[in-house]
C-alpha positions in Angstrom: 2.2 24.7 -39.7 5.5 24.3 -42.1 8.5 24.8 -41.2 11.5 26.0 -44.2 15.1 26.0 -44.0 15.4 29.8 -43.2 13.9 29.1 -39.8 16.5 28.5 -37.6 16.3 26.6 -34.5 19.6 25.8 -32.0 19.2 23.5 -29.4 21.7 23.7 -26.2 23.1 20.2 -25.1 23.7 16.9 -27.1 22.7 14.3 -25.3 19.7 12.2 -26.2 17.4 14.7 -25.8 18.6 17.2 -27.8 19.4 15.1 -30.7 15.9 13.8 -30.9 14.7 17.3 -30.9 17.3 18.1 -33.7 16.1 15.2 -35.5 12.5 15.8 -35.4 12.6 19.9 -36.1 15.1 18.6 -39.1 12.4 16.5 -40.7 9.8 19.1 -40.5 12.1 21.4 -42.3 14.0 23.5 -40.4 17.8 24.1 -40.3 19.0 22.6 -36.8 22.2 23.5 -34.8 22.8 21.6 -32.2 26.0 22.8 -29.4 27.5 20.6 -27.1 29.9 21.6 -24.4 31.9 18.1 -24.6 34.6 18.1 -27.2 33.6 14.7 -28.9 30.4 12.5 -29.3 29.3 10.3 -26.7 29.0 6.9 -28.9 31.8 5.4 -26.3 30.4 7.0 -23.3 27.8 6.5 -20.9 26.2 3.7 -19.0 23.3 1.1 -19.4 19.7 2.4 -20.1 17.0 0.1 -18.4 14.7 0.3 -21.2 14.4 1.5 -24.4 10.8 2.2 -26.4 12.1 1.3 -29.6 8.5 2.6 -31.3 9.2 6.2 -29.8 12.8 5.7 -31.5 11.5 4.8 -34.7 9.0 7.9 -34.4 12.1 9.9 -34.4 14.1 8.8 -37.1 11.6 7.5 -39.4 14.2 7.6 -42.0 16.0 4.4 -40.5 14.8 0.7 -40.7 13.8 -0.7 -37.6 16.6 -1.9 -35.0 15.3 -4.5 -32.5 18.3 -4.2 -31.1 17.0 -0.5 -29.8 14.0 -2.5 -28.2 13.6 -3.7 -24.7 15.6 -3.7 -21.7 19.3 -3.3 -21.1 21.1 -0.7 -23.8 24.1 0.9 -24.0 23.7 4.3 -24.0 26.4 5.1 -26.4 24.1 3.0 -28.9 21.3 4.8 -28.8 23.3 8.6 -29.2 25.4 7.0 -32.0 22.0 6.1 -34.2 20.0 9.9 -33.4 23.1 11.4 -34.2 23.1 9.2 -37.6 19.8 10.6 -38.2 21.6 14.3 -38.9 23.5 16.1 -41.4 27.1 16.3 -40.9 28.2 19.5 -39.1 24.5 20.0 -37.2 26.6 19.1 -33.7 29.4 21.3 -33.2 30.9 19.9 -30.1 33.6 21.8 -27.7 30.9 24.8 -27.6 30.1 26.3 -24.7 27.4 28.5 -24.6 27.7 31.1 -21.7 23.9 32.8 -22.0 21.6 34.0 -23.6 20.2 37.6 -24.7 17.1 39.3 -26.8 14.7 36.7 -25.3 11.6 38.7 -25.7 12.1 39.1 -29.2 11.4 36.7 -32.0 15.1 36.3 -32.7 17.1 35.0 -29.3 20.6 34.9 -29.4 23.0 32.6 -27.8 26.4 34.1 -26.6 29.0 32.0 -27.7 32.8 33.2 -26.8 33.1 36.2 -28.7 30.1 35.9 -31.0 26.2 35.7 -30.5 24.4 34.3 -33.4 20.2 34.3 -33.4 18.0 32.2 -33.8 14.1 31.9 -34.7 13.7 29.3 -31.8 16.0 28.3 -29.1 16.1 24.7 -27.0 17.3 24.1 -23.5 18.2 20.8 -23.8 20.8 21.1 -21.4 20.5 18.8 -18.4 19.7 19.3 -14.6 21.9 22.4 -14.2 20.7 24.3 -17.1 21.8 27.4 -18.6 18.9 27.9 -20.3 16.4 27.1 -17.7 16.5 30.5 -15.7 15.2 32.7 -19.0 12.0 30.4 -19.1 11.4 29.5 -15.5 12.3 30.4 -11.8 12.4 26.6 -10.3 14.9 24.7 -9.3 15.4 21.1 -8.6 15.4 19.8 -5.0 17.3 16.8 -3.7 15.1 14.0 -3.1 16.6 12.7 -0.4 18.5 10.0 -1.2 21.4 8.5 -4.0 21.8 5.9 -6.6 24.8 3.8 -6.4 26.0 2.8 -9.8 28.3 -0.1 -10.4 29.6 -1.3 -14.0 31.8 -4.3 -14.7 32.7 -6.4 -17.4 30.9 -9.6 -16.8 33.8 -11.8 -17.2 35.3 -9.9 -14.1 32.2 -10.3 -11.6 29.5 -12.5 -10.8 25.8 -11.4 -11.5 24.5 -8.4 -10.3 22.3 -8.8 -6.7 18.8 -8.0 -6.1 17.1 -7.7 -3.0 15.7 -4.8 -0.7 15.8 -4.2 2.5 15.0 -1.5 5.4 16.8 -0.1 8.4 15.5 2.3 10.8 12.4 3.1 8.7 14.1 3.7 5.2 13.9 1.2 2.5 17.2 0.3 0.7 17.2 -1.5 -2.8 19.9 -2.8 -5.1 19.2 -4.8 -8.7 20.8 -4.9 -12.0 20.9 -6.0 -15.3 23.1 -7.1 -18.0 24.1 -5.0 -21.6 26.6 -5.0 -24.7 28.5 -1.8 -24.3 31.2 -0.3 -26.9 33.2 -2.6 -28.6 30.6 -5.5 -27.8 31.8 -6.0 -24.6 28.9 -7.3 -22.3 28.7 -5.7 -18.6 26.4 -5.8 -15.7 24.8 -2.5 -14.5 23.9 -2.6 -11.1 22.5 0.0 -8.7 21.8 0.5 -4.9 19.0 3.5 -3.9 20.6 4.8 -0.9 19.2 7.2 1.5 22.1 10.3 2.1 22.2 14.2 3.4 22.4 16.5 1.1 25.7 17.3 2.3 27.0 14.5 1.1 26.0 14.6 -2.9 26.5 16.4 -5.7 24.8 18.7 -7.5 22.9 18.1 -10.6 25.1 18.1 -13.6 24.4 19.7 -17.3 24.3 16.3 -19.2 23.0 14.2 -16.1 22.7 11.4 -18.8 26.1 10.9 -19.3 27.0 9.8 -15.7 30.0 10.9 -13.9 33.6 9.5 -13.8 34.4 6.7 -12.1 35.4 8.3 -8.6 38.9 8.0 -7.3 37.9 6.6 -4.2 34.6 4.8 -2.9 33.8 6.1 0.6 35.5 3.6 3.3 32.2 3.2 4.9 30.6 1.7 1.6 31.5 -2.2 1.4 30.5 -2.5 4.9 27.4 -0.9 4.9 26.4 -3.4 1.8 27.1 -6.1 3.5 25.1 -5.2 6.2 22.1 -3.9 4.1 22.3 -7.4 2.0 24.7 -10.2 1.9 28.4 -11.5 1.2 27.2 -11.9 -2.5 26.4 -8.3 -3.0 29.8 -6.9 -0.9 31.4 -9.3 -3.6 29.9 -7.8 -6.5 30.3 -4.5 -5.8 33.9 -5.1 -4.8 34.5 -6.4 -7.8 32.8 -3.2 -9.3 35.8 -1.1 -7.7 38.3 -3.2 -8.9 37.4 -4.1 -12.3 34.8 -1.1 -13.4 33.4 2.2 -12.1 31.2 2.9 -9.0 29.4 6.4 -9.5 27.1 8.6 -7.6 23.8 9.6 -8.8 22.0 12.3 -6.7 18.2 11.9 -7.3 17.2 15.6 -7.9 13.4 16.8 -9.0 11.9 19.3 -10.6 8.5 20.4 -12.7 8.8 23.9 -14.5 5.7 25.9 -14.2 6.4 26.7 -17.7 8.7 25.3 -20.2 8.4 28.5 -22.9 8.9 31.6 -22.7 8.5 33.9 -25.7 10.8 32.0 -28.4 12.9 29.8 -25.6 11.9 26.5 -24.7 12.9 23.8 -22.1 13.3 20.3 -23.0 14.4 17.1 -20.8 16.1 17.4 -17.7 16.1 21.1 -18.2 12.3 21.3 -17.8 11.7 18.1 -15.4 13.8 15.9 -13.1 12.7 12.7 -11.4 13.6 9.5 -9.8 15.2 6.6 -12.3 12.1 4.7 -10.6 9.6 6.3 -12.5 11.1 5.3 -16.0 11.7 8.7 -17.0 14.9 10.6 -18.0 15.9 10.0 -21.4 12.5 8.5 -22.3 10.6 11.8 -21.3 12.9 13.5 -23.0 12.4 12.1 -26.3 8.8 12.2 -25.7 9.1 16.2 -25.0 10.7 15.9 -28.8 7.5 14.2 -30.6 5.2 16.5 -28.8 7.4 19.5 -30.1 6.7 18.2 -33.3 3.5 17.2 -33.0 2.9 20.7 -32.0 4.5 22.3 -34.4 2.4 19.7 -37.0 -0.8 20.7 -35.5 -0.8 24.5 -35.2 -1.2 27.4 -37.8 1.1 29.1 -36.2 4.3 29.1 -34.0 3.0 31.0 -31.5 0.0 28.2 -31.4 2.4 25.2 -31.6 4.7 26.5 -28.2 1.6 26.8 -26.4 0.4 23.9 -27.1 3.6 21.8 -25.9 4.1 24.2 -22.9 0.6 22.7 -21.6 1.6 18.9 -22.8 5.1 19.3 -20.8 4.1 21.0 -17.9 1.0 18.5 -17.0 3.3 15.6 -17.7 6.0 17.4 -15.8 4.0 17.7 -12.9 2.2 14.0 -13.2 6.3 12.8 -13.6 7.0 15.2 -10.2 3.9 12.8 -8.2 5.6 9.8 -9.6 9.1 10.7 -8.0 7.8 11.9 -4.9 6.0 8.5 -4.3 8.9 6.7 -4.9 10.8 9.1 -2.5 8.2 8.0 0.1 10.5 4.8 0.4 13.8 5.8 0.3 13.8 8.9 2.0 10.3 9.3 3.9 9.0 12.8 4.4 9.4 14.2 8.1 12.3 11.6 9.1 16.2 12.5 9.6 18.3 11.5 6.6 21.5 9.7 8.5 24.6 9.4 6.8 25.3 5.7 5.9 28.9 6.1 7.6 26.9 6.9 10.5 24.2 3.8 10.9 27.3 1.1 11.0 28.2 -0.1 14.4 31.4 1.2 15.5 34.5 -0.4 14.0 32.7 -1.4 10.9 34.5 0.7 8.3 38.0 2.8 8.3 39.0 6.2 9.6 38.4 9.1 7.5 
């Protein structure tokens, strides 16, 4: 089917998945508006992406020359975001707009409730992350905590000696640490490192609206963190994380898992983390959201009607989400084995190895 500029699409969420969908639908001829709650763009924000599929990026923005800097491993989130943002007409992304709710979702013209007005659209796409406000209008599912967290460290390369790498086991639970370099905003080179660590749900945060953007640096890293790293790994690992705390940032990213039983309801659909969430060990995240955008575009091109296109998108995305969930569950077997109580890292330290709270 062909779309015209009279076909109005609202994309809720302006991270990588939302911008990917906006690019795809814009090139199919639709009038696309992206609503992002943050007040400004993300060219300078975010951490590192483990890898970027250059072919996928080119499929989303075929108008741009192939950029080899966006292919391979270790890339700044902001660089990819800027590349996708540049593919959209000026004014497509509206920043500082917090969508509060949806209305008329059973109709062919669903509405977004934004402050004191409620514009209608032919299609609304929820690309608004783990704590999606669009999801409840489509799916009854909710993300579940996987039992472990990734502690991420970012530090300028000049302020730390290369990230540690290794794995160990404690009380039948596996702990991994690994990292890689990337070039961030302003051309500054950083080390990116993560530690996969089992933690009780009571000690982690709920998923955010835009998980890809990461957290602000923690005001104070827990007193047990460095002693626990030293007990698990070695002195070099401890020195690296101490440098991250002193010269960079350390953030806690709880792993949440989810696979929606459906991603389409009437003219409202889900994409990216709003539709499925998985462990970083699956290589999912931004990549899967971008694949969703491509599948949506191909479904629209192949179908004769919008209803047929949305059914094709639903079937593909639900199936891929289930597969992703199973891969994520397999990863969890290492870091939070099913049936095994999850102990607080602080409680696993020998007495005297951490400061009093």
